[in-house]
FIKOLZA-1660 file (N, C-alpha, C; in steps of 0.1 Angstrom, whole numbers, plus 5000, padded with zeros to 4 digits):
% residues 265
   i   px   py   pz ch aa at
   1 6053 4756 4379  A  M  N
   1 6055 4759 4364  A  M CA
   1 6050 4773 4362  A  M  C
   2 6038 4777 4367  A  E  N
   2 6033 4790 4365  A  E CA
   2 6041 4800 4372  A  E  C
   3 6047 4797 4384  A  I  N
   3 6055 4806 4391  A  I CA
   3 6068 4809 4383  A  I  C
   4 6074 4798 4377  A  M  N
   4 6086 4800 4370  A  M CA
   4 6083 4808 4357  A  M  C
   5 6072 4806 4351  A  S  N
   5 6068 4814 4339  A  S CA
   5 6067 4829 4343  A  S  C
   6 6060 4832 4354  A  S  N
   6 6058 4845 4358  A  S CA
   6 6071 4852 4361  A  S  C
   7 6080 4844 4368  A  S  N
   7 6093 4849 4371  A  S CA
   7 6101 4853 4359  A  S  C
   8 6100 4844 4348  A  C  N
   8 6107 4847 4336  A  C CA
   8 6102 4860 4329  A  C  C
   9 6089 4861 4329  A  V  N
   9 6083 4873 4323  A  V CA
   9 6087 4886 4331  A  V  C
  10 6087 4885 4344  A  A  N
  10 6091 4896 4352  A  A CA
  10 6106 4900 4349  A  A  C
  11 6114 4890 4348  A  K  N
  11 6128 4892 4345  A  K CA
  11 6130 4899 4331  A  K  C
  12 6123 4894 4322  A  K  N
  12 6124 4900 4308  A  K CA
  12 6119 4914 4308  A  K  C
  13 6108 4917 4315  A  M  N
  13 6103 4931 4316  A  M CA
  13 6113 4940 4323  A  M  C
  14 6120 4934 4333  A  S  N
  14 6130 4942 4340  A  S CA
  14 6142 4945 4331  A  S  C
  15 6146 4935 4323  A  N  N
  15 6157 4938 4314  A  N CA
  15 6154 4948 4303  A  N  C
  16 6141 4947 4298  A  I  N
  16 6137 4957 4288  A  I CA
  16 6137 4971 4294  A  I  C
  17 6132 4972 4306  A  S  N
  17 6131 4985 4313  A  S CA
  17 6145 4990 4315  A  S  C
  18 6154 4982 4320  A  N  N
  18 6168 4987 4322  A  N CA
  18 6175 4991 4309  A  N  C
  19 6170 4985 4298  A  T  N
  19 6177 4989 4285  A  T CA
  19 6171 5001 4279  A  T  C
  20 6157 5003 4280  A  I  N
  20 6150 5014 4273  A  I CA
  20 6150 5026 4282  A  I  C
  21 6147 5024 4295  A  L  N
  21 6145 5036 4304  A  L CA
  21 6156 5046 4304  A  L  C
  22 6169 5043 4305  A  P  N
  22 6179 5053 4305  A  P CA
  22 6179 5061 4292  A  P  C
  23 6177 5055 4280  A  H  N
  23 6176 5062 4267  A  H CA
  23 6164 5071 4267  A  H  C
  24 6153 5067 4272  A  L  N
  24 6141 5075 4272  A  L CA
  24 6143 5087 4281  A  L  C
  25 6149 5084 4293  A  A  N
  25 6152 5095 4302  A  A CA
  25 6161 5106 4296  A  A  C
  26 6172 5102 4289  A  R  N
  26 6181 5111 4283  A  R CA
  26 6174 5119 4272  A  R  C
  27 6165 5112 4264  A  L  N
  27 6158 5119 4254  A  L CA
  27 6149 5130 4259  A  L  C
  28 6141 5126 4270  A  C  N
  28 6132 5136 4276  A  C CA
  28 6140 5147 4282  A  C  C
  29 6151 5144 4288  A  L  N
  29 6159 5155 4295  A  L CA
  29 6164 5165 4285  A  L  C
  30 6169 5161 4273  A  V  N
  30 6174 5170 4264  A  V CA
  30 6164 5177 4255  A  V  C
  31 6151 5172 4256  A  S  N
  31 6141 5177 4247  A  S CA
  31 6139 5192 4247  A  S  C
  32 6141 5199 4259  A  S  N
  32 6140 5213 4260  A  S CA
  32 6151 5220 4252  A  S  C
  33 6163 5214 4252  A  F  N
  33 6174 5220 4244  A  F CA
  33 6172 5218 4229  A  F  C
  34 6166 5207 4225  A  I  N
  34 6163 5205 4211  A  I CA
  34 6152 5215 4207  A  I  C
  35 6142 5217 4215  A  D  N
  35 6132 5227 4212  A  D CA
  35 6137 5241 4211  A  D  C
  36 6146 5244 4221  A  A  N
  36 6153 5257 4221  A  A CA
  36 6161 5260 4208  A  A  C
  37 6168 5249 4204  A  S  N
  37 6176 5250 4192  A  S CA
  37 6168 5252 4179  A  S  C
  38 6157 5245 4178  A  V  N
  38 6148 5246 4167  A  V CA
  38 6141 5260 4167  A  V  C
  39 6137 5265 4178  A  S  N
  39 6131 5278 4179  A  S CA
  39 6141 5289 4175  A  S  C
  40 6154 5287 4180  A  L  N
  40 6164 5297 4176  A  L CA
  40 6166 5297 4161  A  L  C
  41 6166 5286 4155  A  W  N
  41 6169 5285 4141  A  W CA
  41 6158 5293 4133  A  W  C
  42 6145 5291 4137  A  F  N
  42 6134 5297 4130  A  F CA
  42 6132 5312 4134  A  F  C
  43 6138 5316 4145  A  Q  N
  43 6137 5330 4149  A  Q CA
  43 6150 5337 4149  A  Q  C
  44 6158 5332 4140  A  W  N
  44 6172 5337 4140  A  W CA
  44 6173 5353 4139  A  W  C
  45 6166 5358 4129  A  E  N
  45 6167 5373 4127  A  E CA
  45 6161 5380 4139  A  E  C
  46 6150 5376 4144  A  D  N
  46 6144 5382 4156  A  D CA
  46 6153 5382 4168  A  D  C
  47 6160 5370 4170  A  Q  N
  47 6169 5369 4181  A  Q CA
  47 6181 5378 4180  A  Q  C
  48 6186 5379 4167  A  K  N
  48 6198 5387 4165  A  K CA
  48 6194 5402 4167  A  K  C
  49 6183 5406 4162  A  E  N
  49 6178 5420 4164  A  E CA
  49 6177 5423 4178  A  E  C
  50 6171 5414 4186  A  Y  N
  50 6169 5416 4201  A  Y CA
  50 6183 5419 4207  A  Y  C
  51 6193 5410 4204  A  L  N
  51 6206 5412 4211  A  L CA
  51 6213 5425 4207  A  L  C
  52 6211 5429 4194  A  V  N
  52 6217 5441 4190  A  V CA
  52 6211 5453 4197  A  V  C
  53 6198 5453 4198  A  I  N
  53 6191 5464 4204  A  I CA
  53 6193 5464 4219  A  I  C
  54 6192 5453 4225  A  S  N
  54 6192 5452 4240  A  S CA
  54 6206 5454 4246  A  S  C
  55 6217 5449 4239  A  W  N
  55 6230 5451 4244  A  W CA
  55 6239 5461 4236  A  W  C
  56 6233 5466 4226  A  G  N
  56 6241 5476 4218  A  G CA
  56 6253 5471 4211  A  G  C
  57 6253 5457 4208  A  C  N
  57 6265 5451 4202  A  C CA
  57 6263 5451 4187  A  C  C
  58 6274 5447 4180  A  T  N
  58 6273 5447 4166  A  T CA
  58 6266 5434 4161  A  T  C
  59 6262 5434 4148  A  T  N
  59 6255 5423 4143  A  T CA
  59 6264 5410 4143  A  T  C
  60 6277 5412 4140  A  N  N
  60 6286 5401 4140  A  N CA
  60 6287 5394 4154  A  N  C
  61 6288 5402 4165  A  I  N
  61 6288 5397 4178  A  I CA
  61 6276 5389 4181  A  I  C
  62 6264 5395 4178  A  A  N
  62 6251 5388 4180  A  A CA
  62 6251 5375 4173  A  A  C
  63 6255 5375 4160  A  T  N
  63 6255 5363 4152  A  T CA
  63 6264 5352 4158  A  T  C
  64 6276 5357 4162  A  S  N
  64 6285 5347 4168  A  S CA
  64 6280 5341 4181  A  S  C
  65 6273 5349 4189  A  F  N
  65 6267 5344 4201  A  F CA
  65 6256 5333 4198  A  F  C
  66 6248 5336 4188  A  L  N
  66 6237 5327 4184  A  L CA
  66 6243 5314 4179  A  L  C
  67 6253 5315 4171  A  I  N
  67 6260 5303 4165  A  I CA
  67 6266 5294 4176  A  I  C
  68 6272 5301 4186  A  F  N
  68 6278 5294 4197  A  F CA
  68 6267 5286 4205  A  F  C
  69 6256 5293 4207  A  N  N
  69 6245 5286 4215  A  N CA
  69 6239 5275 4207  A  N  C
  70 6237 5277 4194  A  L  N
  70 6231 5266 4186  A  L CA
  70 6240 5254 4184  A  L  C
  71 6253 5256 4181  A  V  N
  71 6262 5245 4180  A  V CA
  71 6264 5239 4193  A  V  C
  72 6266 5247 4204  A  G  N
  72 6268 5242 4217  A  G CA
  72 6257 5233 4222  A  G  C
  73 6245 5237 4220  A  Q  N
  73 6233 5230 4224  A  Q CA
  73 6231 5217 4217  A  Q  C
  74 6232 5218 4203  A  L  N
  74 6230 5206 4195  A  L CA
  74 6241 5196 4197  A  L  C
  75 6253 5201 4198  A  G  N
  75 6265 5192 4200  A  G CA
  75 6264 5185 4213  A  G  C
  76 6261 5192 4224  A  S  N
  76 6260 5186 4237  A  S CA
  76 6248 5176 4238  A  S  C
  77 6237 5180 4232  A  V  N
  77 6226 5170 4231  A  V CA
  77 6230 5157 4225  A  V  C
  78 6237 5158 4214  A  T  N
  78 6241 5146 4206  A  T CA
  78 6251 5138 4215  A  T  C
  79 6260 5145 4222  A  M  N
  79 6269 5138 4231  A  M CA
  79 6262 5131 4242  A  M  C
  80 6252 5137 4248  A  I  N
  80 6244 5131 4259  A  I CA
  80 6237 5119 4254  A  I  C
  81 6230 5120 4243  A  L  N
  81 6222 5109 4237  A  L CA
  81 6231 5097 4234  A  L  C
  82 6243 5100 4229  A  T  N
  82 6252 5089 4225  A  T CA
  82 6262 5085 4236  A  T  C
  83 6260 5091 4248  A  R  N
  83 6269 5089 4259  A  R CA
  83 6283 5090 4256  A  R  C
  84 6287 5101 4249  A  F  N
  84 6301 5104 4245  A  F CA
  84 6305 5117 4253  A  F  C
  85 6315 5115 4262  A  C  N
  85 6320 5126 4270  A  C CA
  85 6308 5133 4277  A  C  C
  86 6300 5126 4284  A  V  N
  86 6287 5131 4290  A  V CA
  86 6290 5142 4300  A  V  C
  87 6300 5141 4308  A  R  N
  87 6303 5151 4318  A  R CA
  87 6305 5165 4311  A  R  C
  88 6314 5164 4301  A  S  N
  88 6317 5177 4294  A  S CA
  88 6304 5182 4287  A  S  C
  89 6296 5173 4281  A  A  N
  89 6283 5177 4275  A  A CA
  89 6274 5184 4285  A  A  C
  90 6272 5178 4297  A  C  N
  90 6264 5184 4307  A  C CA
  90 6269 5198 4311  A  C  C
  91 6282 5199 4312  A  L  N
  91 6288 5212 4316  A  L CA
  91 6285 5223 4305  A  L  C
  92 6286 5219 4292  A  I  N
  92 6284 5228 4281  A  I CA
  92 6269 5232 4281  A  I  C
  93 6260 5223 4283  A  V  N
  93 6246 5226 4284  A  V CA
  93 6243 5236 4295  A  V  C
  94 6248 5233 4306  A  F  N
  94 6245 5242 4318  A  F CA
  94 6251 5256 4315  A  F  C
  95 6263 5257 4310  A  C  N
  95 6269 5270 4306  A  C CA
  95 6261 5277 4296  A  C  C
  96 6256 5270 4286  A  S  N
  96 6248 5276 4276  A  S CA
  96 6235 5282 4282  A  S  C
  97 6229 5275 4291  A  V  N
  97 6217 5280 4298  A  V CA
  97 6220 5293 4305  A  V  C
  98 6231 5293 4313  A  I  N
  98 6235 5305 4320  A  I CA
  98 6238 5317 4311  A  I  C
  99 6245 5315 4300  A  L  N
  99 6248 5325 4290  A  L CA
  99 6235 5331 4284  A  L  C
 100 6226 5322 4281  A  Q  N
 100 6213 5327 4275  A  Q CA
 100 6205 5335 4285  A  Q  C
 101 6206 5331 4298  A  A  N
 101 6199 5338 4308  A  A CA
 101 6204 5352 4310  A  A  C
 102 6217 5353 4309  A  I  N
 102 6224 5366 4310  A  I CA
 102 6220 5375 4298  A  I  C
 103 6221 5369 4286  A  A  N
 103 6218 5376 4274  A  A CA
 103 6204 5381 4273  A  A  C
 104 6195 5373 4278  A  Y  N
 104 6180 5376 4277  A  Y CA
 104 6175 5382 4290  A  Y  C
 105 6184 5385 4299  A  K  N
 105 6181 5391 4312  A  K CA
 105 6170 5384 4320  A  K  C
 106 6173 5370 4321  A  E  N
 106 6163 5362 4329  A  E CA
 106 6170 5356 4341  A  E  C
 107 6183 5359 4343  A  L  N
 107 6191 5352 4353  A  L CA
 107 6185 5353 4367  A  L  C
 108 6180 5365 4371  A  L  N
 108 6176 5367 4385  A  L CA
 108 6161 5366 4387  A  L  C
 109 6154 5361 4377  A  K  N
 109 6140 5358 4378  A  K CA
 109 6138 5345 4385  A  K  C
 110 6130 5344 4396  A  L  N
 110 6128 5332 4404  A  L CA
 110 6123 5320 4396  A  L  C
 111 6113 5321 4388  A  P  N
 111 6109 5310 4380  A  P CA
 111 6120 5303 4372  A  P  C
 112 6129 5312 4366  A  F  N
 112 6140 5307 4358  A  F CA
 112 6150 5299 4367  A  F  C
 113 6153 5305 4379  A  L  N
 113 6162 5299 4388  A  L CA
 113 6157 5286 4393  A  L  C
 114 6145 5285 4397  A  F  N
 114 6139 5272 4402  A  F CA
 114 6140 5261 4391  A  F  C
 115 6135 5265 4379  A  R  N
 115 6135 5255 4369  A  R CA
 115 6148 5250 4365  A  R  C
 116 6158 5259 4364  A  N  N
 116 6171 5255 4360  A  N CA
 116 6180 5248 4371  A  N  C
 117 6177 5251 4383  A  V  N
 117 6183 5244 4394  A  V CA
 117 6178 5229 4394  A  V  C
 118 6165 5228 4391  A  S  N
 118 6159 5214 4390  A  S CA
 118 6165 5207 4378  A  S  C
 119 6167 5214 4367  A  L  N
 119 6173 5209 4355  A  L CA
 119 6188 5204 4358  A  L  C
 120 6195 5212 4366  A  L  N
 120 6208 5209 4370  A  L CA
 120 6208 5196 4378  A  L  C
 121 6198 5194 4386  A  G  N
 121 6197 5181 4394  A  G CA
 121 6196 5170 4384  A  G  C
 122 6188 5172 4374  A  S  N
 122 6186 5161 4364  A  S CA
 122 6199 5158 4356  A  S  C
 123 6206 5168 4353  A  L  N
 123 6219 5166 4346  A  L CA
 123 6229 5159 4355  A  L  C
 124 6229 5161 4368  A  L  N
 124 6237 5154 4377  A  L CA
 124 6234 5139 4378  A  L  C
 125 6221 5136 4376  A  L  N
 125 6217 5122 4375  A  L CA
 125 6223 5115 4363  A  L  C
 126 6223 5123 4352  A  V  N
 126 6228 5118 4339  A  V CA
 126 6243 5115 4341  A  V  C
 127 6250 5124 4347  A  V  N
 127 6265 5122 4350  A  V CA
 127 6266 5110 4359  A  V  C
 128 6258 5108 4369  A  A  N
 128 6259 5097 4378  A  A CA
 128 6257 5084 4371  A  A  C
 129 6249 5084 4360  A  E  N
 129 6246 5071 4353  A  E CA
 129 6259 5067 4346  A  E  C
 130 6268 5076 4342  A  T  N
 130 6280 5072 4334  A  T CA
 130 6290 5066 4343  A  T  C
 131 6289 5068 4357  A  L  N
 131 6299 5062 4366  A  L CA
 131 6296 5048 4369  A  L  C
 132 6304 5039 4363  A  V  N
 132 6302 5025 4365  A  V CA
 132 6306 5021 4379  A  V  C
 133 6298 5012 4386  A  E  N
 133 6302 5008 4399  A  E CA
 133 6315 5000 4399  A  E  C
 134 6324 5004 4407  A  E  N
 134 6337 4998 4408  A  E CA
 134 6337 4986 4418  A  E  C
 135 6343 4975 4414  A  K  N
 135 6344 4964 4424  A  K CA
 135 6356 4965 4433  A  K  C
 136 6355 4961 4445  A  S  N
 136 6366 4962 4454  A  S CA
 136 6376 4952 4451  A  S  C
 137 6389 4956 4453  A  H  N
 137 6400 4946 4451  A  H CA
 137 6401 4936 4462  A  H  C
 138 6394 4939 4473  A  Y  N
 138 6394 4930 4484  A  Y CA
 138 6380 4925 4487  A  Y  C
 139 6379 4911 4488  A  A  N
 139 6366 4905 4490  A  A CA
 139 6360 4910 4503  A  A  C
 140 6347 4913 4503  A  G  N
 140 6340 4917 4514  A  G CA
 140 6341 4931 4518  A  G  C
 141 6350 4939 4511  A  L  N
 141 6352 4953 4515  A  L CA
 141 6345 4962 4504  A  L  C
 142 6339 4973 4508  A  P  N
 142 6332 4982 4499  A  P CA
 142 6343 4989 4491  A  P  C
 143 6340 4993 4479  A  S  N
 143 6350 5001 4471  A  S CA
 143 6346 5016 4473  A  S  C
 144 6357 5024 4470  A  L  N
 144 6355 5038 4472  A  L CA
 144 6356 5045 4458  A  L  C
 145 6361 5057 4457  A  G  N
 145 6363 5063 4444  A  G CA
 145 6350 5067 4437  A  G  C
 146 6348 5061 4425  A  Q  N
 146 6336 5064 4417  A  Q CA
 146 6323 5061 4424  A  Q  C
 147 6323 5050 4432  A  N  N
 147 6311 5046 4440  A  N CA
 147 6307 5058 4449  A  N  C
 148 6317 5064 4456  A  K  N
 148 6314 5074 4465  A  K CA
 148 6309 5087 4458  A  K  C
 149 6316 5090 4446  A  T  N
 149 6312 5101 4438  A  T CA
 149 6297 5099 4433  A  T  C
 150 6294 5087 4429  A  K  N
 150 6281 5084 4423  A  K CA
 150 6270 5086 4434  A  K  C
 151 6272 5081 4446  A  K  N
 151 6262 5082 4456  A  K CA
 151 6259 5097 4460  A  K  C
 152 6269 5105 4460  A  Y  N
 152 6267 5119 4463  A  Y CA
 152 6261 5127 4451  A  Y  C
 153 6264 5123 4439  A  L  N
 153 6258 5129 4428  A  L CA
 153 6243 5126 4428  A  L  C
 154 6239 5114 4431  A  L  N
 154 6225 5110 4432  A  L CA
 154 6218 5118 4443  A  L  C
 155 6225 5120 4454  A  L  N
 155 6219 5128 4465  A  L CA
 155 6217 5142 4461  A  L  C
 156 6228 5148 4455  A  A  N
 156 6227 5162 4451  A  A CA
 156 6216 5164 4440  A  A  C
 157 6215 5154 4431  A  G  N
 157 6205 5155 4420  A  G CA
 157 6191 5155 4426  A  G  C
 158 6189 5146 4436  A  R  N
 158 6175 5145 4442  A  R CA
 158 6172 5158 4449  A  R  C
 159 6182 5164 4456  A  I  N
 159 6179 5176 4464  A  I CA
 159 6176 5188 4454  A  I  C
 160 6184 5189 4444  A  L  N
 160 6182 5200 4434  A  L CA
 160 6169 5199 4427  A  L  C
 161 6165 5186 4424  A  M  N
 161 6152 5184 4417  A  M CA
 161 6140 5188 4425  A  M  C
 162 6142 5190 4438  A  L  N
 162 6131 5195 4447  A  L CA
 162 6126 5209 4442  A  L  C
 163 6135 5216 4435  A  C  N
 163 6130 5229 4430  A  C CA
 163 6120 5228 4419  A  C  C
 164 6116 5216 4415  A  M  N
 164 6105 5215 4406  A  M CA
 164 6092 5219 4412  A  M  C
 165 6092 5222 4425  A  F  N
 165 6079 5226 4431  A  F CA
 165 6072 5238 4424  A  F  C
 166 6081 5246 4417  A  E  N
 166 6075 5258 4410  A  E CA
 166 6066 5253 4398  A  E  C
 167 6069 5241 4393  A  M  N
 167 6061 5235 4382  A  M CA
 167 6049 5227 4387  A  M  C
 168 6050 5223 4399  A  V  N
 168 6040 5213 4404  A  V CA
 168 6029 5221 4413  A  V  C
 169 6033 5229 4422  A  L  N
 169 6024 5236 4431  A  L CA
 169 6018 5248 4425  A  L  C
 170 6005 5250 4428  A  R  N
 170 5998 5262 4423  A  R CA
 170 5992 5268 4435  A  R  C
 171 5994 5281 4437  A  F  N
 171 5990 5288 4449  A  F CA
 171 5976 5293 4447  A  F  C
 172 5967 5283 4449  A  D  N
 172 5952 5285 4448  A  D CA
 172 5946 5280 4461  A  D  C
 173 5937 5287 4467  A  M  N
 173 5932 5283 4480  A  M CA
 173 5919 5274 4479  A  M  C
 174 5916 5269 4467  A  S  N
 174 5905 5260 4466  A  S CA
 174 5909 5247 4472  A  S  C
 175 5898 5240 4477  A  T  N
 175 5901 5227 4484  A  T CA
 175 5908 5217 4476  A  T  C
 176 5904 5216 4463  A  N  N
 176 5910 5206 4454  A  N CA
 176 5924 5209 4452  A  N  C
 177 5928 5222 4450  A  Q  N
 177 5942 5225 4448  A  Q CA
 177 5950 5223 4460  A  Q  C
 178 5945 5226 4472  A  I  N
 178 5952 5224 4484  A  I CA
 178 5956 5209 4486  A  I  C
 179 5946 5200 4483  A  I  N
 179 5949 5186 4484  A  I CA
 179 5960 5182 4474  A  I  C
 180 5959 5187 4461  A  Q  N
 180 5969 5184 4451  A  Q CA
 180 5983 5189 4456  A  Q  C
 181 5984 5201 4462  A  N  N
 181 5996 5207 4466  A  N CA
 181 6002 5198 4478  A  N  C
 182 5994 5193 4487  A  I  N
 182 5999 5185 4498  A  I CA
 182 6004 5172 4492  A  I  C
 183 5997 5166 4483  A  A  N
 183 6001 5153 4477  A  A CA
 183 6014 5155 4469  A  A  C
 184 6015 5166 4461  A  G  N
 184 6027 5169 4454  A  G CA
 184 6039 5171 4463  A  G  C
 185 6037 5179 4473  A  S  N
 185 6048 5181 4483  A  S CA
 185 6053 5168 4489  A  S  C
 186 6043 5160 4493  A  L  N
 186 6047 5147 4499  A  L CA
 186 6055 5138 4490  A  L  C
 187 6051 5138 4477  A  L  N
 187 6059 5130 4467  A  L CA
 187 6073 5135 4465  A  L  C
 188 6074 5149 4465  A  M  N
 188 6087 5155 4463  A  M CA
 188 6096 5152 4475  A  M  C
 189 6091 5152 4487  A  V  N
 189 6098 5150 4499  A  V CA
 189 6103 5135 4499  A  V  C
 190 6094 5126 4495  A  L  N
 190 6097 5112 4495  A  L CA
 190 6109 5108 4486  A  L  C
 191 6109 5113 4473  A  F  N
 191 6120 5110 4465  A  F CA
 191 6133 5118 4468  A  F  C
 192 6131 5129 4475  A  T  N
 192 6143 5137 4479  A  T CA
 192 6151 5129 4491  A  T  C
 193 6143 5124 4500  A  V  N
 193 6150 5117 4511  A  V CA
 193 6153 5102 4507  A  V  C
 194 6147 5098 4496  A  G  N
 194 6150 5085 4491  A  G CA
 194 6142 5074 4498  A  G  C
 195 6129 5077 4500  A  Y  N
 195 6120 5066 4506  A  Y CA
 195 6110 5063 4495  A  Y  C
 196 6109 5050 4492  A  K  N
 196 6100 5045 4481  A  K CA
 196 6103 5054 4468  A  K  C
 197 6116 5055 4465  A  T  N
 197 6121 5065 4455  A  T CA
 197 6115 5062 4442  A  T  C
 198 6115 5050 4437  A  R  N
 198 6111 5047 4423  A  R CA
 198 6095 5049 4422  A  R  C
 199 6088 5045 4433  A  L  N
 199 6074 5046 4433  A  L CA
 199 6070 5061 4433  A  L  C
 200 6076 5069 4442  A  S  N
 200 6072 5083 4443  A  S CA
 200 6076 5090 4430  A  S  C
 201 6088 5087 4424  A  A  N
 201 6092 5093 4411  A  A CA
 201 6082 5090 4400  A  A  C
 202 6077 5077 4400  A  L  N
 202 6067 5073 4390  A  L CA
 202 6054 5080 4391  A  L  C
 203 6049 5082 4404  A  L  N
 203 6037 5089 4406  A  L CA
 203 6039 5104 4402  A  L  C
 204 6051 5109 4405  A  M  N
 204 6053 5123 4402  A  M CA
 204 6053 5125 4386  A  M  C
 205 6059 5115 4379  A  I  N
 205 6059 5116 4365  A  I CA
 205 6045 5116 4359  A  I  C
 206 6036 5107 4364  A  I  N
 206 6022 5106 4360  A  I CA
 206 6015 5119 4362  A  I  C
 207 6017 5125 4374  A  W  N
 207 6011 5137 4378  A  W CA
 207 6016 5149 4369  A  W  C
 208 6029 5150 4368  A  L  N
 208 6035 5161 4361  A  L CA
 208 6031 5161 4346  A  L  C
 209 6030 5148 4341  A  T  N
 209 6026 5147 4327  A  T CA
 209 6012 5151 4325  A  T  C
 210 6003 5147 4334  A  S  N
 210 5989 5151 4332  A  S CA
 210 5987 5166 4333  A  S  C
 211 5995 5173 4343  A  L  N
 211 5994 5187 4344  A  L CA
 211 6000 5194 4331  A  L  C
 212 6010 5188 4326  A  N  N
 212 6017 5194 4314  A  N CA
 212 6008 5194 4302  A  N  C
 213 6001 5182 4300  A  I  N
 213 5992 5181 4289  A  I CA
 213 5980 5190 4291  A  I  C
 214 5975 5191 4303  A  S  N
 214 5963 5199 4306  A  S CA
 214 5966 5214 4304  A  S  C
 215 5977 5219 4309  A  F  N
 215 5980 5234 4309  A  F CA
 215 5989 5239 4298  A  F  C
 216 5997 5230 4292  A  N  N
 216 6006 5234 4282  A  N CA
 216 6005 5227 4268  A  N  C
 217 5992 5225 4264  A  A  N
 217 5989 5219 4251  A  A CA
 217 5992 5228 4240  A  A  C
 218 6004 5231 4237  A  W  N
 218 6008 5241 4227  A  W CA
 218 6003 5238 4213  A  W  C
 219 6001 5225 4210  A  W  N
 219 5996 5221 4197  A  W CA
 219 5982 5225 4194  A  W  C
 220 5975 5229 4205  A  N  N
 220 5961 5234 4203  A  N CA
 220 5960 5249 4200  A  N  C
 221 5972 5256 4201  A  T  N
 221 5973 5270 4199  A  T CA
 221 5976 5273 4185  A  T  C
 222 5969 5283 4179  A  P  N
 222 5972 5286 4165  A  P CA
 222 5987 5290 4163  A  P  C
 223 5992 5286 4151  A  Y  N
 223 6006 5287 4148  A  Y CA
 223 6011 5301 4149  A  Y  C
 224 6002 5311 4144  A  D  N
 224 6006 5325 4143  A  D CA
 224 6004 5332 4157  A  D  C
 225 6000 5325 4167  A  N  N
 225 5998 5331 4180  A  N CA
 225 6011 5331 4188  A  N  C
 226 6016 5343 4192  A  Q  N
 226 6029 5343 4199  A  Q CA
 226 6029 5336 4213  A  Q  C
 227 6017 5334 4218  A  V  N
 227 6016 5326 4231  A  V CA
 227 6020 5312 4229  A  V  C
 228 6019 5307 4217  A  R  N
 228 6022 5293 4214  A  R CA
 228 6037 5290 4218  A  R  C
 229 6046 5299 4215  A  L  N
 229 6060 5297 4217  A  L CA
 229 6063 5296 4232  A  L  C
 230 6056 5305 4240  A  L  N
 230 6057 5304 4255  A  L CA
 230 6052 5291 4260  A  L  C
 231 6040 5287 4256  A  I  N
 231 6034 5275 4261  A  I CA
 231 6043 5263 4257  A  I  C
 232 6049 5263 4245  A  Q  N
 232 6057 5252 4240  A  Q CA
 232 6070 5252 4249  A  Q  C
 233 6075 5263 4252  A  Y  N
 233 6087 5264 4261  A  Y CA
 233 6084 5258 4274  A  Y  C
 234 6073 5261 4280  A  E  N
 234 6069 5256 4293  A  E CA
 234 6067 5241 4292  A  E  C
 235 6061 5236 4282  A  F  N
 235 6059 5222 4280  A  F CA
 235 6072 5214 4280  A  F  C
 236 6081 5218 4272  A  F  N
 236 6094 5210 4271  A  F CA
 236 6103 5212 4283  A  F  C
 237 6101 5223 4291  A  Q  N
 237 6108 5224 4303  A  Q CA
 237 6104 5213 4313  A  Q  C
 238 6091 5211 4313  A  R  N
 238 6086 5200 4322  A  R CA
 238 6090 5186 4317  A  R  C
 239 6090 5184 4304  A  V  N
 239 6095 5172 4298  A  V CA
 239 6109 5169 4303  A  V  C
 240 6117 5179 4303  A  S  N
 240 6131 5177 4308  A  S CA
 240 6132 5172 4322  A  S  C
 241 6123 5178 4331  A  V  N
 241 6123 5174 4345  A  V CA
 241 6118 5160 4346  A  V  C
 242 6108 5156 4337  A  I  N
 242 6103 5142 4337  A  I CA
 242 6114 5133 4333  A  I  C
 243 6123 5137 4324  A  G  N
 243 6135 5129 4321  A  G CA
 243 6144 5127 4333  A  G  C
 244 6145 5137 4341  A  G  N
 244 6153 5135 4353  A  G CA
 244 6147 5125 4363  A  G  C
 245 6133 5125 4364  A  L  N
 245 6126 5115 4372  A  L CA
 245 6127 5101 4366  A  L  C
 246 6127 5100 4353  A  L  N
 246 6129 5087 4347  A  L CA
 246 6143 5081 4350  A  L  C
 247 6152 5090 4350  A  M  N
 247 6166 5086 4353  A  M CA
 247 6167 5082 4367  A  M  C
 248 6159 5088 4376  A  L  N
 248 6159 5085 4390  A  L CA
 248 6153 5071 4392  A  L  C
 249 6143 5068 4384  A  I  N
 249 6137 5054 4385  A  I CA
 249 6147 5044 4380  A  I  C
 250 6154 5047 4370  A  S  N
 250 6164 5038 4364  A  S CA
 250 6175 5035 4374  A  S  C
 251 6181 5046 4380  A  L  N
 251 6192 5044 4389  A  L CA
 251 6189 5041 4403  A  L  C
 252 6177 5045 4408  A  G  N
 252 6174 5044 4422  A  G CA
 252 6180 5055 4430  A  G  C
 253 6178 5055 4443  A  A  N
 253 6182 5067 4451  A  A CA
 253 6196 5067 4454  A  A  C
 254 6203 5055 4453  A  G  N
 254 6217 5055 4457  A  G CA
 254 6219 5051 4472  A  G  C
 255 6231 5051 4476  A  D  N
 255 6235 5047 4490  A  D CA
 255 6230 5057 4501  A  D  C
 256 6230 5070 4497  A  V  N
 256 6225 5080 4507  A  V CA
 256 6210 5082 4506  A  V  C
 257 6203 5072 4512  A  S  N
 257 6188 5072 4511  A  S CA
 257 6182 5063 4521  A  S  C
 258 6170 5066 4524  A  I  N
 258 6163 5057 4534  A  I CA
 258 6161 5043 4528  A  I  C
 259 6158 5042 4515  A  D  N
 259 6156 5029 4509  A  D CA
 259 6169 5020 4511  A  D  C
 260 6181 5026 4509  A  E  N
 260 6193 5018 4511  A  E CA
 260 6196 5015 4525  A  E  C
 261 6193 5024 4534  A  Q  N
 261 6195 5022 4548  A  Q CA
 261 6186 5011 4554  A  Q  C
 262 6174 5010 4548  A  K  N
 262 6164 5000 4553  A  K CA
 262 6169 4986 4550  A  K  C
 263 6178 4984 4540  A  K  N
 263 6183 4971 4537  A  K CA
 263 6193 4967 4548  A  K  C
 264 6198 4976 4556  A  K  N
 264 6208 4973 4566  A  K CA
 264 6201 4971 4580  A  K  C
 265 6189 4974 4581  A  W  N
 265 6182 4973 4594  A  W CA
 265 6178 4958 4596  A  W  C
% end
């Protein structure tokens, strides 16, 4: 009786997790774009002035660029959260990031590249979530098509998310930091190759969250301090990556992983 009761509780918890986790993952993932849109709105004149001075363009062109980014980001965020045309929304988000990088001359800076490649990996996981597993028309035979696309999207997403090392590793030669770097590197390798994927992603979430709260507590910085905006940006960038890890827990590693191959051994 107790075993049956425990089984029922475990099943209910699993159902709740499967229902809530994808929504939480998508919300975390788009949080950096929501933050960027809010910041853009409140810094509208400053952003417009920067574009005019930096690129020598007219005020109308600068305004049009800002409107395009604001509408594009908020629109695509809404589409991702509501699961409406998710593939198109992810493409719009990524194009918006690239355009902003060009406009603000950040494209070739390594920290930007690493963070946004990792973010692209998270977006691929969101796209993979929308691909429903197809059933084979013939009993006992595996299906192709979307299933094949999904497994490679999951693989590509895991590999690209490896670029989060820029957020996790700190190049400090202290003993404590070296141990943390080794542990962080091990966790990233584990979820990239798909071994103990959900557990390693969960541990990475806990670690990344603790680092984020420790080093990027923007709410403790005075409102009129310009550093606050930078810290806030860093904070939500990491929350977006955490969203990708949550999606990885929800979906699993997919067919191209050690976890899946172990089932066949």
